[in-house]
C-alpha positions in Angstrom: 0.0 0.0 0.0 2.8 2.4 0.8 4.4 1.7 -2.6 1.0 2.5 -4.3 0.7 5.7 -2.2 4.2 6.7 -3.1 3.5 6.3 -6.9 0.3 8.3 -6.5 2.1 11.1 -4.7 4.8 11.1 -7.4 2.2 11.3 -10.2 0.4 14.2 -8.4 3.7 16.0 -7.9 4.6 15.5 -11.6 1.3 16.8 -12.8 1.4 19.8 -10.4 5.1 20.5 -11.4 4.3 20.5 -15.1 1.2 22.7 -14.7 3.2 25.2 -12.6 6.1 25.2 -15.1 3.7 26.2 -17.9 2.0 29.0 -15.9 5.2 30.4 -14.4 7.2 30.2 -17.7 4.5 31.9 -19.7 4.0 34.6 -17.1 7.8 35.1 -16.9 8.2 35.4 -20.6 5.4 38.1 -20.7 6.9 40.0 -17.8 10.5 39.9 -19.1 9.6 40.6 -22.7 11.0 44.1 -22.6 14.3 42.7 -21.2 14.4 40.1 -23.9 13.9 42.6 -26.7 16.5 45.0 -25.3 19.0 42.1 -24.9 18.5 41.1 -28.5 19.1 44.6 -29.8 22.2 45.0 -27.5 23.7 41.8 -28.7 23.0 42.7 -32.4 24.7 46.1 -31.9 27.7 44.7 -30.1 28.4 41.3 -31.7 26.0 41.1 -34.6 23.3 38.4 -35.2 22.4 35.9 -34.1 21.5 36.9 -30.6 20.6 33.3 -29.6 23.0 30.5 -29.0 21.5 27.0 -29.6 23.1 23.7 -28.6 22.1 20.1 -28.3 21.8 19.0 -24.7 20.8 15.8 -22.9 17.3 16.0 -21.5 14.9 13.5 -19.9 16.3 10.0 -20.1 19.3 11.4 -21.9 17.3 12.4 -25.0 18.7 15.2 -27.1 17.0 18.6 -27.3 18.0 22.1 -28.5 18.7 24.4 -25.6 18.3 28.2 -26.0 20.5 30.8 -24.4 21.6 34.4 -25.3 25.1 34.6 -26.8 27.7 35.6 -24.4 30.9 34.9 -26.4 32.3 36.2 -29.7 32.5 33.7 -32.5 35.8 32.6 -34.1 37.4 35.1 -36.4 40.8 35.3 -38.1 43.3 36.0 -35.3 40.9 34.7 -32.6 41.5 31.0 -33.2 42.3 29.1 -30.0 41.2 31.9 -27.7 40.0 30.6 -24.3 36.6 31.4 -22.8 37.9 34.4 -20.8 39.1 36.1 -24.0 36.0 35.2 -26.0 33.6 36.4 -23.4 32.2 39.8 -24.4 31.5 42.7 -22.1 27.8 42.4 -22.5 28.2 38.6 -22.2 29.7 39.1 -18.7 26.8 41.2 -17.7 24.3 38.7 -19.0 26.0 35.9 -17.1 26.3 37.9 -13.9 22.6 38.7 -14.0 21.6 35.3 -15.4 19.7 37.0 -18.2 21.4 34.7 -20.6 19.3 31.9 -19.2 15.9 33.5 -19.9 15.4 32.0 -23.3 15.2 28.6 -21.6 11.7 29.5 -20.6 10.8 28.5 -24.1 12.3 25.1 -23.5 10.1 24.9 -20.4 7.0 25.7 -22.4 8.0 23.1 -25.0 8.2 20.4 -22.2 12.0 19.9 -22.7 12.9 21.4 -19.4 11.4 22.3 -16.1 12.0 25.4 -13.9 13.7 23.1 -11.4 15.9 20.1 -12.1 19.5 19.1 -12.8 21.1 21.5 -15.4 21.1 20.1 -18.9 24.6 19.1 -20.0 26.3 18.2 -23.2 25.4 15.0 -25.1 29.0 14.0 -25.2 29.1 13.8 -21.4 26.7 10.8 -21.4 29.3 8.1 -21.7 31.4 9.8 -19.0 28.8 9.4 -16.2 28.9 6.6 -13.7 25.7 4.5 -13.4 24.8 6.5 -10.3 25.5 9.9 -11.9 23.4 9.0 -14.9 20.3 8.9 -12.7 20.2 12.7 -13.0 18.4 12.1 -16.3 15.4 10.5 -14.5 13.7 13.9 -14.5 13.5 16.8 -16.9 16.5 19.1 -16.6 15.9 22.5 -15.1 16.8 26.2 -15.4 17.9 26.0 -11.8 18.5 23.2 -9.4 19.8 21.9 -6.1 23.4 22.2 -7.2 22.8 25.8 -8.4 21.7 27.0 -5.0 24.6 25.1 -3.3 27.6 26.5 -5.1 26.7 26.4 -8.8 30.0 26.5 -10.8 32.1 26.9 -7.7 31.4 23.2 -7.0 33.5 20.3 -8.3 31.8 18.2 -11.0 31.5 15.2 -8.6 29.7 17.4 -6.1 27.4 18.9 -8.7 26.4 15.5 -10.1 25.9 14.0 -6.6 23.6 16.9 -5.8 21.7 16.3 -9.0 21.1 12.7 -8.0 20.1 13.8 -4.5 17.5 16.0 -6.0 16.1 13.2 -8.1 15.7 11.1 -4.9 14.1 13.8 -2.8 12.2 15.9 -5.3 8.9 17.5 -4.1 7.0 20.7 -4.5 8.2 22.2 -1.2 11.8 21.5 -2.3 11.2 23.0 -5.7 9.7 26.2 -4.2 12.7 26.4 -1.8 15.1 26.1 -4.8 13.3 28.8 -6.7 13.3 31.2 -3.8 17.0 30.7 -3.0 17.8 31.0 -6.8 16.3 34.5 -6.8 18.4 35.5 -3.8 21.6 34.0 -5.4 20.9 35.9 -8.7 20.7 39.1 -6.7 24.0 38.3 -4.9 25.5 37.1 -8.2 27.4 34.3 -6.5 28.9 31.0 -7.8 28.8 32.1 -11.5 32.3 30.7 -12.3 35.0 28.5 -11.0 38.3 30.0 -9.9 40.6 30.3 -12.9 37.9 29.9 -15.4 35.5 32.4 -17.1 32.7 29.9 -16.3 33.4 26.3 -15.4 35.9 23.7 -16.6 34.6 20.9 -18.9 33.5 17.6 -17.4 36.0 14.8 -18.2 34.6 12.0 -16.2 35.3 10.8 -12.7 35.0 7.1 -12.4 36.6 5.7 -15.6 40.0 7.5 -15.9 41.1 5.2 -18.8 38.0 5.8 -20.9 38.8 7.3 -24.3 35.6 9.3 -24.0 37.4 11.5 -21.4 39.4 13.2 -24.1 36.3 14.4 -26.0 35.2 17.1 -23.5 34.5 20.4 -25.2 35.5 23.9 -24.5 32.7 25.5 -26.6 30.7 28.4 -25.2 28.0 26.8 -23.2 29.7 23.6 -22.2 30.5 25.8 -19.1 27.5 26.8 -17.0 
């Protein structure tokens, strides 16, 4: 009976979470529409089109989807080949990252059902073979714009710690926990804390933690949004 009750609670939570995702994402897009338009114009003026950065990420059950973010880095040009993230990050890009405005387009991903407001951050598809069996459990839920790891250190955490927190969230997810994460996220955005790791413009690429001899470890990217 407890098992049945647990499944019913999970179904109720999943339904309530999806409904609240749609309502909040739609309302947030309408409220932030002026910010979105100004950001697009500012990016066009400073770096040229496109204003949006799109990349394939691993979503629910590891399925690929296209994540939307505002561009924060300059594209490769003659003389810029091989530049690291710090050198490619534009002035407006720094501002967008500090304020988390670059994440706002992901509200569209939420409306499309590819993401949730709260959940493990969606990471690169090429990271999938690098996870341990335990770490891969982070894909048992939709990825989120914010999550448990984001309110507990964000990019200041090690990869092992972030992935462990993702799994913890999957095991303990509930509406009260989601509301807590959203509330703390707003506070963290105001404080602008945990945006990057020491020595990196954002965060270093994930290279695996449990299989040091795996050839997949050498495929970690340094593209723009591989670093949160």
